C-alpha atoms as an extended CHARMM CRD file, in Angstrom:
* protein
*
       268  EXT
         1         1  UNK       CA            -42.8900000000       -8.3270000000       -0.0880000000  PROA      1               0.0000000000
         2         2  UNK       CA            -40.7550000000      -10.6990000000       -2.1250000000  PROA      2               0.0000000000
         3         3  UNK       CA            -38.3710000000      -12.5550000000        0.2710000000  PROA      3               0.0000000000
         4         4  UNK       CA            -35.3800000000      -11.7280000000       -1.9400000000  PROA      4               0.0000000000
         5         5  UNK       CA            -36.2910000000       -8.0260000000       -1.9850000000  PROA      5               0.0000000000
         6         6  UNK       CA            -36.8710000000       -8.0890000000        1.7710000000  PROA      6               0.0000000000
         7         7  UNK       CA            -33.4690000000       -9.7000000000        2.3620000000  PROA      7               0.0000000000
         8         8  UNK       CA            -31.8100000000       -7.1550000000        0.0860000000  PROA      8               0.0000000000
         9         9  UNK       CA            -33.5330000000       -4.3010000000        1.9230000000  PROA      9               0.0000000000
        10        10  UNK       CA            -32.3060000000       -5.6280000000        5.2800000000  PROA      10              0.0000000000
        11        11  UNK       CA            -28.7950000000       -6.0120000000        3.8790000000  PROA      11              0.0000000000
        12        12  UNK       CA            -28.8180000000       -2.4510000000        2.4700000000  PROA      12              0.0000000000
        13        13  UNK       CA            -29.9200000000       -1.0020000000        5.8150000000  PROA      13              0.0000000000
        14        14  UNK       CA            -27.3620000000       -3.0530000000        7.7200000000  PROA      14              0.0000000000
        15        15  UNK       CA            -24.4600000000       -2.0660000000        5.4500000000  PROA      15              0.0000000000
        16        16  UNK       CA            -25.5050000000        1.5740000000        5.6310000000  PROA      16              0.0000000000
        17        17  UNK       CA            -25.4410000000        1.4140000000        9.4210000000  PROA      17              0.0000000000
        18        18  UNK       CA            -22.2970000000       -0.7250000000        9.6240000000  PROA      18              0.0000000000
        19        19  UNK       CA            -20.0930000000       -0.0480000000        6.5380000000  PROA      19              0.0000000000
        20        20  UNK       CA            -17.5990000000       -2.7070000000        7.6520000000  PROA      20              0.0000000000
        21        21  UNK       CA            -20.2620000000       -5.3410000000        6.9860000000  PROA      21              0.0000000000
        22        22  UNK       CA            -20.2480000000       -4.5020000000        3.2690000000  PROA      22              0.0000000000
        23        23  UNK       CA            -16.5050000000       -5.1400000000        3.1920000000  PROA      23              0.0000000000
        24        24  UNK       CA            -16.8530000000       -8.5420000000        4.8620000000  PROA      24              0.0000000000
        25        25  UNK       CA            -19.7360000000       -9.9530000000        2.8110000000  PROA      25              0.0000000000
        26        26  UNK       CA            -17.7040000000      -10.6200000000       -0.3950000000  PROA      26              0.0000000000
        27        27  UNK       CA            -15.3390000000      -12.8370000000        1.6050000000  PROA      27              0.0000000000
        28        28  UNK       CA            -18.0960000000      -15.1140000000        2.9330000000  PROA      28              0.0000000000
        29        29  UNK       CA            -18.2940000000      -17.3480000000       -0.2080000000  PROA      29              0.0000000000
        30        30  UNK       CA            -14.4870000000      -17.6370000000       -0.2780000000  PROA      30              0.0000000000
        31        31  UNK       CA            -14.3120000000      -18.7270000000        3.3760000000  PROA      31              0.0000000000
        32        32  UNK       CA            -17.2680000000      -21.0910000000        2.9130000000  PROA      32              0.0000000000
        33        33  UNK       CA            -15.6380000000      -22.7800000000       -0.0930000000  PROA      33              0.0000000000
        34        34  UNK       CA            -12.3280000000      -23.0220000000        1.7840000000  PROA      34              0.0000000000
        35        35  UNK       CA            -14.0910000000      -24.5990000000        4.7730000000  PROA      35              0.0000000000
        36        36  UNK       CA            -15.9600000000      -27.1190000000        2.5900000000  PROA      36              0.0000000000
        37        37  UNK       CA            -12.8050000000      -28.2030000000        0.7440000000  PROA      37              0.0000000000
        38        38  UNK       CA            -10.8800000000      -28.5760000000        4.0220000000  PROA      38              0.0000000000
        39        39  UNK       CA            -13.7080000000      -30.5380000000        5.6740000000  PROA      39              0.0000000000
        40        40  UNK       CA            -14.0180000000      -32.8370000000        2.6560000000  PROA      40              0.0000000000
        41        41  UNK       CA            -10.4110000000      -33.9260000000        3.1080000000  PROA      41              0.0000000000
        42        42  UNK       CA             -9.4880000000      -33.3040000000       -0.5160000000  PROA      42              0.0000000000
        43        43  UNK       CA             -5.9840000000      -32.3770000000        0.6780000000  PROA      43              0.0000000000
        44        44  UNK       CA             -4.0980000000      -33.5340000000        3.7950000000  PROA      44              0.0000000000
        45        45  UNK       CA             -4.8920000000      -31.3080000000        6.7660000000  PROA      45              0.0000000000
        46        46  UNK       CA             -1.1960000000      -30.5790000000        7.3160000000  PROA      46              0.0000000000
        47        47  UNK       CA             -1.0230000000      -29.0580000000        3.8200000000  PROA      47              0.0000000000
        48        48  UNK       CA             -4.4810000000      -27.4470000000        3.7030000000  PROA      48              0.0000000000
        49        49  UNK       CA             -5.6290000000      -26.1790000000        7.1160000000  PROA      49              0.0000000000
        50        50  UNK       CA             -9.2450000000      -25.2390000000        7.7550000000  PROA      50              0.0000000000
        51        51  UNK       CA            -10.5000000000      -21.8260000000        8.9270000000  PROA      51              0.0000000000
        52        52  UNK       CA            -10.7940000000      -23.0130000000       12.5670000000  PROA      52              0.0000000000
        53        53  UNK       CA             -7.1470000000      -24.1430000000       12.4440000000  PROA      53              0.0000000000
        54        54  UNK       CA             -6.1080000000      -20.6710000000       11.2970000000  PROA      54              0.0000000000
        55        55  UNK       CA             -8.2410000000      -18.9940000000       13.9750000000  PROA      55              0.0000000000
        56        56  UNK       CA             -6.6240000000      -21.1640000000       16.6670000000  PROA      56              0.0000000000
        57        57  UNK       CA             -3.1690000000      -20.3150000000       15.3260000000  PROA      57              0.0000000000
        58        58  UNK       CA             -4.0920000000      -16.6190000000       15.3520000000  PROA      58              0.0000000000
        59        59  UNK       CA             -5.2640000000      -16.8030000000       18.9640000000  PROA      59              0.0000000000
        60        60  UNK       CA             -2.1120000000      -18.6970000000       19.9860000000  PROA      60              0.0000000000
        61        61  UNK       CA              0.2860000000      -16.2310000000       18.3290000000  PROA      61              0.0000000000
        62        62  UNK       CA             -1.5970000000      -13.2530000000       19.7530000000  PROA      62              0.0000000000
        63        63  UNK       CA             -1.5790000000      -14.7900000000       23.2270000000  PROA      63              0.0000000000
        64        64  UNK       CA              2.1880000000      -15.3450000000       23.0040000000  PROA      64              0.0000000000
        65        65  UNK       CA              2.6640000000      -11.7780000000       21.7510000000  PROA      65              0.0000000000
        66        66  UNK       CA              4.4830000000      -12.9160000000       18.6040000000  PROA      66              0.0000000000
        67        67  UNK       CA              1.9950000000      -11.6940000000       15.9870000000  PROA      67              0.0000000000
        68        68  UNK       CA              1.4090000000       -8.2240000000       17.5210000000  PROA      68              0.0000000000
        69        69  UNK       CA              5.1620000000       -7.6630000000       17.8380000000  PROA      69              0.0000000000
        70        70  UNK       CA              5.9210000000       -8.7850000000       14.2900000000  PROA      70              0.0000000000
        71        71  UNK       CA              3.0010000000       -6.8000000000       12.8860000000  PROA      71              0.0000000000
        72        72  UNK       CA              4.1800000000       -3.6960000000       14.7290000000  PROA      72              0.0000000000
        73        73  UNK       CA              7.6710000000       -4.1350000000       13.2680000000  PROA      73              0.0000000000
        74        74  UNK       CA              6.3270000000       -4.4360000000        9.7090000000  PROA      74              0.0000000000
        75        75  UNK       CA              4.0210000000       -1.4240000000       10.0030000000  PROA      75              0.0000000000
        76        76  UNK       CA              6.7870000000        0.7170000000       11.5530000000  PROA      76              0.0000000000
        77        77  UNK       CA              9.1980000000       -0.1710000000        8.7400000000  PROA      77              0.0000000000
        78        78  UNK       CA              6.5900000000        0.6720000000        6.1100000000  PROA      78              0.0000000000
        79        79  UNK       CA              5.8060000000        4.0020000000        7.8030000000  PROA      79              0.0000000000
        80        80  UNK       CA              9.4830000000        5.0220000000        7.9540000000  PROA      80              0.0000000000
        81        81  UNK       CA             10.1610000000        3.9700000000        4.3680000000  PROA      81              0.0000000000
        82        82  UNK       CA              6.9950000000        5.6200000000        3.0480000000  PROA      82              0.0000000000
        83        83  UNK       CA              7.7610000000        8.8800000000        4.8700000000  PROA      83              0.0000000000
        84        84  UNK       CA             11.2770000000        8.9380000000        3.4210000000  PROA      84              0.0000000000
        85        85  UNK       CA              9.9560000000        8.0890000000       -0.0520000000  PROA      85              0.0000000000
        86        86  UNK       CA              7.4610000000       10.9640000000        0.1270000000  PROA      86              0.0000000000
        87        87  UNK       CA             10.0630000000       13.3980000000        1.4660000000  PROA      87              0.0000000000
        88        88  UNK       CA             12.2850000000       12.6350000000       -1.5390000000  PROA      88              0.0000000000
        89        89  UNK       CA              9.6680000000       11.9260000000       -4.1890000000  PROA      89              0.0000000000
        90        90  UNK       CA              7.3660000000       14.9340000000       -3.9250000000  PROA      90              0.0000000000
        91        91  UNK       CA             10.0830000000       17.6450000000       -4.1790000000  PROA      91              0.0000000000
        92        92  UNK       CA             11.8110000000       15.6710000000       -6.9250000000  PROA      92              0.0000000000
        93        93  UNK       CA              8.5400000000       15.3320000000       -8.8380000000  PROA      93              0.0000000000
        94        94  UNK       CA              7.8550000000       19.0530000000       -8.4960000000  PROA      94              0.0000000000
        95        95  UNK       CA             11.3410000000       19.8590000000       -9.7830000000  PROA      95              0.0000000000
        96        96  UNK       CA             11.0560000000       17.5330000000      -12.7790000000  PROA      96              0.0000000000
        97        97  UNK       CA              7.5260000000       18.6970000000      -13.5550000000  PROA      97              0.0000000000
        98        98  UNK       CA              8.2820000000       22.4180000000      -13.3930000000  PROA      98              0.0000000000
        99        99  UNK       CA             11.7430000000       22.6110000000      -14.9470000000  PROA      99              0.0000000000
       100       100  UNK       CA             12.4370000000       21.6020000000      -18.5420000000  PROA      100             0.0000000000
       101       101  UNK       CA             16.1550000000       21.2670000000      -17.8390000000  PROA      101             0.0000000000
       102       102  UNK       CA             15.5080000000       19.0490000000      -14.8150000000  PROA      102             0.0000000000
       103       103  UNK       CA             13.0770000000       16.9630000000      -16.8670000000  PROA      103             0.0000000000
       104       104  UNK       CA             15.6170000000       16.5040000000      -19.6540000000  PROA      104             0.0000000000
       105       105  UNK       CA             18.3570000000       15.5630000000      -17.1820000000  PROA      105             0.0000000000
       106       106  UNK       CA             16.4200000000       13.4040000000      -14.7030000000  PROA      106             0.0000000000
       107       107  UNK       CA             13.5850000000       11.7810000000      -16.6320000000  PROA      107             0.0000000000
       108       108  UNK       CA             15.7170000000        9.1570000000      -18.4400000000  PROA      108             0.0000000000
       109       109  UNK       CA             17.4870000000        8.0160000000      -15.2110000000  PROA      109             0.0000000000
       110       110  UNK       CA             14.1150000000        7.8400000000      -13.4520000000  PROA      110             0.0000000000
       111       111  UNK       CA             12.7150000000        5.5480000000      -16.1280000000  PROA      111             0.0000000000
       112       112  UNK       CA             15.9120000000        3.4920000000      -16.0990000000  PROA      112             0.0000000000
       113       113  UNK       CA             15.9140000000        2.8640000000      -12.3550000000  PROA      113             0.0000000000
       114       114  UNK       CA             12.1580000000        2.3550000000      -12.2560000000  PROA      114             0.0000000000
       115       115  UNK       CA             12.6520000000       -0.6570000000      -14.5130000000  PROA      115             0.0000000000
       116       116  UNK       CA             15.0430000000       -2.2530000000      -11.9870000000  PROA      116             0.0000000000
       117       117  UNK       CA             12.9000000000       -4.1380000000       -9.4990000000  PROA      117             0.0000000000
       118       118  UNK       CA             13.3510000000       -3.4280000000       -5.8090000000  PROA      118             0.0000000000
       119       119  UNK       CA             14.1970000000       -7.0550000000       -5.0220000000  PROA      119             0.0000000000
       120       120  UNK       CA             16.9380000000       -6.9370000000       -7.6870000000  PROA      120             0.0000000000
       121       121  UNK       CA             18.8380000000       -4.6130000000       -5.3240000000  PROA      121             0.0000000000
       122       122  UNK       CA             18.9210000000       -7.1100000000       -2.4550000000  PROA      122             0.0000000000
       123       123  UNK       CA             22.1320000000       -8.9540000000       -3.4270000000  PROA      123             0.0000000000
       124       124  UNK       CA             24.2110000000       -5.7700000000       -3.5420000000  PROA      124             0.0000000000
       125       125  UNK       CA             22.4070000000       -4.2910000000       -0.5210000000  PROA      125             0.0000000000
       126       126  UNK       CA             23.3410000000       -7.3330000000        1.5090000000  PROA      126             0.0000000000
       127       127  UNK       CA             26.9700000000       -6.7410000000        0.6080000000  PROA      127             0.0000000000
       128       128  UNK       CA             26.7400000000       -3.0430000000        1.4880000000  PROA      128             0.0000000000
       129       129  UNK       CA             24.5360000000       -3.0810000000        4.5910000000  PROA      129             0.0000000000
       130       130  UNK       CA             24.1160000000       -6.7140000000        5.6010000000  PROA      130             0.0000000000
       131       131  UNK       CA             20.9810000000       -8.2420000000        7.1300000000  PROA      131             0.0000000000
       132       132  UNK       CA             19.3990000000       -5.2990000000        8.8470000000  PROA      132             0.0000000000
       133       133  UNK       CA             17.0080000000       -2.3840000000        8.9160000000  PROA      133             0.0000000000
       134       134  UNK       CA             19.0140000000       -0.3100000000        6.4110000000  PROA      134             0.0000000000
       135       135  UNK       CA             18.5020000000       -2.9040000000        3.6690000000  PROA      135             0.0000000000
       136       136  UNK       CA             14.7500000000       -3.1520000000        4.2150000000  PROA      136             0.0000000000
       137       137  UNK       CA             14.3640000000        0.6290000000        4.4800000000  PROA      137             0.0000000000
       138       138  UNK       CA             16.1960000000        1.1370000000        1.1800000000  PROA      138             0.0000000000
       139       139  UNK       CA             13.9090000000       -1.3870000000       -0.5350000000  PROA      139             0.0000000000
       140       140  UNK       CA             10.7620000000        0.3550000000        0.7460000000  PROA      140             0.0000000000
       141       141  UNK       CA             11.9900000000        3.8670000000       -0.1100000000  PROA      141             0.0000000000
       142       142  UNK       CA             13.0370000000        2.7220000000       -3.5700000000  PROA      142             0.0000000000
       143       143  UNK       CA              9.6450000000        1.1060000000       -4.1850000000  PROA      143             0.0000000000
       144       144  UNK       CA              7.5600000000        4.0240000000       -2.9020000000  PROA      144             0.0000000000
       145       145  UNK       CA              9.7010000000        6.6810000000       -4.5920000000  PROA      145             0.0000000000
       146       146  UNK       CA              8.9000000000        6.0820000000       -8.2540000000  PROA      146             0.0000000000
       147       147  UNK       CA              5.0780000000        6.0480000000       -8.1440000000  PROA      147             0.0000000000
       148       148  UNK       CA              5.1880000000        9.2470000000       -6.0770000000  PROA      148             0.0000000000
       149       149  UNK       CA              7.6790000000       10.9820000000       -8.4070000000  PROA      149             0.0000000000
       150       150  UNK       CA              5.9760000000        9.9890000000      -11.6510000000  PROA      150             0.0000000000
       151       151  UNK       CA              2.4850000000       10.8570000000      -10.4380000000  PROA      151             0.0000000000
       152       152  UNK       CA              3.7100000000       14.1770000000       -9.0480000000  PROA      152             0.0000000000
       153       153  UNK       CA              5.2080000000       15.0410000000      -12.4350000000  PROA      153             0.0000000000
       154       154  UNK       CA              1.9270000000       14.0700000000      -14.0970000000  PROA      154             0.0000000000
       155       155  UNK       CA             -0.0260000000       16.2160000000      -11.6360000000  PROA      155             0.0000000000
       156       156  UNK       CA              2.2310000000       19.2470000000      -12.1010000000  PROA      156             0.0000000000
       157       157  UNK       CA              2.0020000000       19.0200000000      -15.8880000000  PROA      157             0.0000000000
       158       158  UNK       CA             -1.7730000000       18.6450000000      -15.7700000000  PROA      158             0.0000000000
       159       159  UNK       CA             -2.2240000000       22.0820000000      -14.1580000000  PROA      159             0.0000000000
       160       160  UNK       CA             -3.4670000000       24.3950000000      -16.9600000000  PROA      160             0.0000000000
       161       161  UNK       CA             -0.9480000000       27.0030000000      -18.1050000000  PROA      161             0.0000000000
       162       162  UNK       CA             -3.7140000000       29.6080000000      -17.8850000000  PROA      162             0.0000000000
       163       163  UNK       CA             -3.7160000000       29.2790000000      -14.1020000000  PROA      163             0.0000000000
       164       164  UNK       CA              0.0100000000       30.0660000000      -13.9790000000  PROA      164             0.0000000000
       165       165  UNK       CA             -0.5010000000       33.1010000000      -16.2090000000  PROA      165             0.0000000000
       166       166  UNK       CA             -3.4860000000       34.3070000000      -14.1970000000  PROA      166             0.0000000000
       167       167  UNK       CA             -1.5190000000       34.0930000000      -10.9580000000  PROA      167             0.0000000000
       168       168  UNK       CA              1.4270000000       35.9400000000      -12.5230000000  PROA      168             0.0000000000
       169       169  UNK       CA             -0.8510000000       38.6610000000      -13.8490000000  PROA      169             0.0000000000
       170       170  UNK       CA             -2.1680000000       39.1760000000      -10.3190000000  PROA      170             0.0000000000
       171       171  UNK       CA              1.3590000000       39.6690000000       -9.0350000000  PROA      171             0.0000000000
       172       172  UNK       CA              1.8890000000       36.3100000000       -7.3580000000  PROA      172             0.0000000000
       173       173  UNK       CA              5.4860000000       35.2910000000       -6.7230000000  PROA      173             0.0000000000
       174       174  UNK       CA              6.8470000000       31.9380000000       -7.8830000000  PROA      174             0.0000000000
       175       175  UNK       CA              6.8000000000       30.4100000000       -4.3580000000  PROA      175             0.0000000000
       176       176  UNK       CA              3.1920000000       31.5090000000       -3.9700000000  PROA      176             0.0000000000
       177       177  UNK       CA              2.2470000000       30.0450000000       -7.3600000000  PROA      177             0.0000000000
       178       178  UNK       CA              3.8850000000       26.8000000000       -6.3240000000  PROA      178             0.0000000000
       179       179  UNK       CA              2.0250000000       26.7240000000       -3.0120000000  PROA      179             0.0000000000
       180       180  UNK       CA             -1.3940000000       27.9870000000       -4.1330000000  PROA      180             0.0000000000
       181       181  UNK       CA             -1.6350000000       26.8140000000       -7.7430000000  PROA      181             0.0000000000
       182       182  UNK       CA              0.7440000000       23.9620000000       -8.5550000000  PROA      182             0.0000000000
       183       183  UNK       CA              0.5390000000       21.9140000000       -5.3540000000  PROA      183             0.0000000000
       184       184  UNK       CA             -3.2830000000       21.9970000000       -5.0960000000  PROA      184             0.0000000000
       185       185  UNK       CA             -3.5820000000       21.0700000000       -8.7550000000  PROA      185             0.0000000000
       186       186  UNK       CA             -1.0930000000       18.2180000000       -8.4550000000  PROA      186             0.0000000000
       187       187  UNK       CA             -2.3160000000       16.9390000000       -5.0850000000  PROA      187             0.0000000000
       188       188  UNK       CA             -4.8530000000       14.3910000000       -6.4120000000  PROA      188             0.0000000000
       189       189  UNK       CA             -2.1360000000       12.7750000000       -8.5330000000  PROA      189             0.0000000000
       190       190  UNK       CA              0.2930000000       12.8720000000       -5.6100000000  PROA      190             0.0000000000
       191       191  UNK       CA             -2.2290000000       11.0430000000       -3.4110000000  PROA      191             0.0000000000
       192       192  UNK       CA             -2.7720000000        8.4630000000       -6.1500000000  PROA      192             0.0000000000
       193       193  UNK       CA              0.9900000000        7.9570000000       -6.4240000000  PROA      193             0.0000000000
       194       194  UNK       CA              1.2630000000        7.5640000000       -2.6660000000  PROA      194             0.0000000000
       195       195  UNK       CA             -1.5470000000        5.0300000000       -2.6390000000  PROA      195             0.0000000000
       196       196  UNK       CA              0.1100000000        2.9680000000       -5.3760000000  PROA      196             0.0000000000
       197       197  UNK       CA              3.5510000000        3.3800000000       -3.8200000000  PROA      197             0.0000000000
       198       198  UNK       CA              2.3930000000        2.1570000000       -0.4270000000  PROA      198             0.0000000000
       199       199  UNK       CA              0.8250000000       -0.9040000000       -2.0280000000  PROA      199             0.0000000000
       200       200  UNK       CA              4.0490000000       -1.7440000000       -3.8520000000  PROA      200             0.0000000000
       201       201  UNK       CA              6.0840000000       -0.9040000000       -0.7490000000  PROA      201             0.0000000000
       202       202  UNK       CA              4.0220000000       -3.2520000000        1.4120000000  PROA      202             0.0000000000
       203       203  UNK       CA              4.6710000000       -6.1670000000       -0.9480000000  PROA      203             0.0000000000
       204       204  UNK       CA              8.3640000000       -5.2830000000       -1.2260000000  PROA      204             0.0000000000
       205       205  UNK       CA              8.6640000000       -5.1270000000        2.5650000000  PROA      205             0.0000000000
       206       206  UNK       CA              7.2000000000       -8.5980000000        3.0040000000  PROA      206             0.0000000000
       207       207  UNK       CA              9.5580000000      -10.0010000000        0.3680000000  PROA      207             0.0000000000
       208       208  UNK       CA             12.5310000000       -8.2900000000        2.0280000000  PROA      208             0.0000000000
       209       209  UNK       CA             11.5150000000       -9.6040000000        5.4570000000  PROA      209             0.0000000000
       210       210  UNK       CA             11.3920000000      -13.1200000000        4.0510000000  PROA      210             0.0000000000
       211       211  UNK       CA             14.9360000000      -12.8260000000        2.7240000000  PROA      211             0.0000000000
       212       212  UNK       CA             16.8050000000      -10.5710000000        5.1520000000  PROA      212             0.0000000000
       213       213  UNK       CA             14.4510000000       -9.9880000000        8.0920000000  PROA      213             0.0000000000
       214       214  UNK       CA             14.6640000000      -11.2470000000       11.6480000000  PROA      214             0.0000000000
       215       215  UNK       CA             11.1340000000      -10.1230000000       12.5370000000  PROA      215             0.0000000000
       216       216  UNK       CA              7.9600000000       -8.9890000000       10.8320000000  PROA      216             0.0000000000
       217       217  UNK       CA              5.0620000000      -10.7460000000        9.1220000000  PROA      217             0.0000000000
       218       218  UNK       CA              7.2180000000      -11.7930000000        6.1650000000  PROA      218             0.0000000000
       219       219  UNK       CA              9.7600000000      -13.3410000000        8.5200000000  PROA      219             0.0000000000
       220       220  UNK       CA              6.9300000000      -15.1030000000       10.3860000000  PROA      220             0.0000000000
       221       221  UNK       CA              5.7730000000      -16.7500000000        7.1570000000  PROA      221             0.0000000000
       222       222  UNK       CA              9.2810000000      -17.7350000000        6.0650000000  PROA      222             0.0000000000
       223       223  UNK       CA             10.1050000000      -19.0880000000        9.5120000000  PROA      223             0.0000000000
       224       224  UNK       CA              6.8780000000      -21.1170000000        9.3990000000  PROA      224             0.0000000000
       225       225  UNK       CA              8.0290000000      -22.6070000000        6.0840000000  PROA      225             0.0000000000
       226       226  UNK       CA             11.1980000000      -23.8720000000        7.7570000000  PROA      226             0.0000000000
       227       227  UNK       CA              9.0750000000      -25.4360000000       10.5010000000  PROA      227             0.0000000000
       228       228  UNK       CA              6.6200000000      -26.8860000000        7.9710000000  PROA      228             0.0000000000
       229       229  UNK       CA              3.6900000000      -24.9740000000        9.5420000000  PROA      229             0.0000000000
       230       230  UNK       CA              1.3200000000      -24.2970000000        6.6520000000  PROA      230             0.0000000000
       231       231  UNK       CA             -1.3100000000      -22.8960000000        9.0220000000  PROA      231             0.0000000000
       232       232  UNK       CA              0.9970000000      -20.0370000000       10.0740000000  PROA      232             0.0000000000
       233       233  UNK       CA              1.8310000000      -19.2980000000        6.4350000000  PROA      233             0.0000000000
       234       234  UNK       CA             -1.8760000000      -19.0730000000        5.5890000000  PROA      234             0.0000000000
       235       235  UNK       CA             -2.4340000000      -16.9200000000        8.6690000000  PROA      235             0.0000000000
       236       236  UNK       CA              0.3340000000      -14.5560000000        7.5610000000  PROA      236             0.0000000000
       237       237  UNK       CA             -1.2060000000      -14.2600000000        4.1020000000  PROA      237             0.0000000000
       238       238  UNK       CA             -4.6150000000      -13.4440000000        5.5780000000  PROA      238             0.0000000000
       239       239  UNK       CA             -3.1450000000      -10.8510000000        7.9500000000  PROA      239             0.0000000000
       240       240  UNK       CA             -1.2830000000       -9.1820000000        5.0750000000  PROA      240             0.0000000000
       241       241  UNK       CA             -4.3630000000       -9.0330000000        2.8780000000  PROA      241             0.0000000000
       242       242  UNK       CA             -6.7200000000       -7.8140000000        5.5940000000  PROA      242             0.0000000000
       243       243  UNK       CA             -4.3330000000       -5.1760000000        6.8920000000  PROA      243             0.0000000000
       244       244  UNK       CA             -3.7220000000       -3.7040000000        3.4640000000  PROA      244             0.0000000000
       245       245  UNK       CA             -7.4370000000       -3.8590000000        2.6140000000  PROA      245             0.0000000000
       246       246  UNK       CA             -8.2410000000       -1.8640000000        5.7560000000  PROA      246             0.0000000000
       247       247  UNK       CA             -5.5140000000        0.7160000000        5.1050000000  PROA      247             0.0000000000
       248       248  UNK       CA             -6.3650000000        1.1390000000        1.4250000000  PROA      248             0.0000000000
       249       249  UNK       CA            -10.1740000000        1.0270000000        1.6010000000  PROA      249             0.0000000000
       250       250  UNK       CA            -10.6960000000        2.8990000000        4.8720000000  PROA      250             0.0000000000
       251       251  UNK       CA             -7.7910000000        5.3830000000        4.8500000000  PROA      251             0.0000000000
       252       252  UNK       CA             -6.1330000000        5.9580000000        1.4750000000  PROA      252             0.0000000000
       253       253  UNK       CA             -9.1630000000        5.6520000000       -0.8250000000  PROA      253             0.0000000000
       254       254  UNK       CA            -11.2710000000        8.1610000000        1.2000000000  PROA      254             0.0000000000
       255       255  UNK       CA             -8.3490000000       10.6150000000        1.2230000000  PROA      255             0.0000000000
       256       256  UNK       CA             -7.9790000000       10.2350000000       -2.5480000000  PROA      256             0.0000000000
       257       257  UNK       CA            -11.7280000000       10.7900000000       -3.0970000000  PROA      257             0.0000000000
       258       258  UNK       CA            -11.8100000000       13.7650000000       -0.7280000000  PROA      258             0.0000000000
       259       259  UNK       CA             -8.8310000000       15.3380000000       -2.4840000000  PROA      259             0.0000000000
       260       260  UNK       CA            -10.4320000000       14.9480000000       -5.8930000000  PROA      260             0.0000000000
       261       261  UNK       CA            -13.7110000000       16.3950000000       -4.6300000000  PROA      261             0.0000000000
       262       262  UNK       CA            -11.9340000000       19.3020000000       -2.9690000000  PROA      262             0.0000000000
       263       263  UNK       CA            -10.2190000000       20.3780000000       -6.1820000000  PROA      263             0.0000000000
       264       264  UNK       CA            -13.1330000000       19.6980000000       -8.4770000000  PROA      264             0.0000000000
       265       265  UNK       CA            -11.8290000000       16.6540000000      -10.3230000000  PROA      265             0.0000000000
       266       266  UNK       CA            -14.7910000000       14.4730000000       -9.3230000000  PROA      266             0.0000000000
       267       267  UNK       CA            -18.2880000000       15.1450000000       -8.0440000000  PROA      267             0.0000000000
       268       268  UNK       CA            -19.8110000000       13.8870000000       -4.8440000000  PROA      268             0.0000000000
């Protein structure tokens, strides 16, 4: 057998057995190039740390308990903000999508406030709430809210009118139509909005932690800047990227695919 085909066959079997391997392979050239540039001394080591430097920093911060504690703080803040954003966004999206009066009254303000970036609120939030959890929670809720609302409205309006009429002709009440027709039909769009909202919320959280936080991964990176520790900044960037990649690729994307398959929008 051709060596290239044999290598590809081994890789295909390995990735089928260990799916995580397929996610790691694309990063190998990036890490290799990074390692080569660092070893060549193109940039001063203090400004451009090598992969082993980052690994040592990771081990040191984990051993001291700093990175696990900060990571736990960031994830907890995102979870609270995302839950609040969903609790507000989904009912609001259903209301705007189902009611013409609500759409006429609320759609323009939604578009207006969507255009105001979450970080643009920080100056006034600092005056109102100071440097604390309330400010960061508001930023996350605000960021998650709009993708969830807008995608929920899109999902509600994409449900065929014939399904509403069929349910009414069978004697279904409005609450039952909402629960058994509208929500299932809108659910794929809601999941997509949640996936996008969490991605935006994660970035907004890190930015807020850099500016107003006293803990968290964003604070770790900003504190490292004050100390001139580039290796900790790079480590923070890698942790942020890997964590979100795991959450999006291994949790949110499968849920989105399963939802679409369940309601017939895509095929297996």
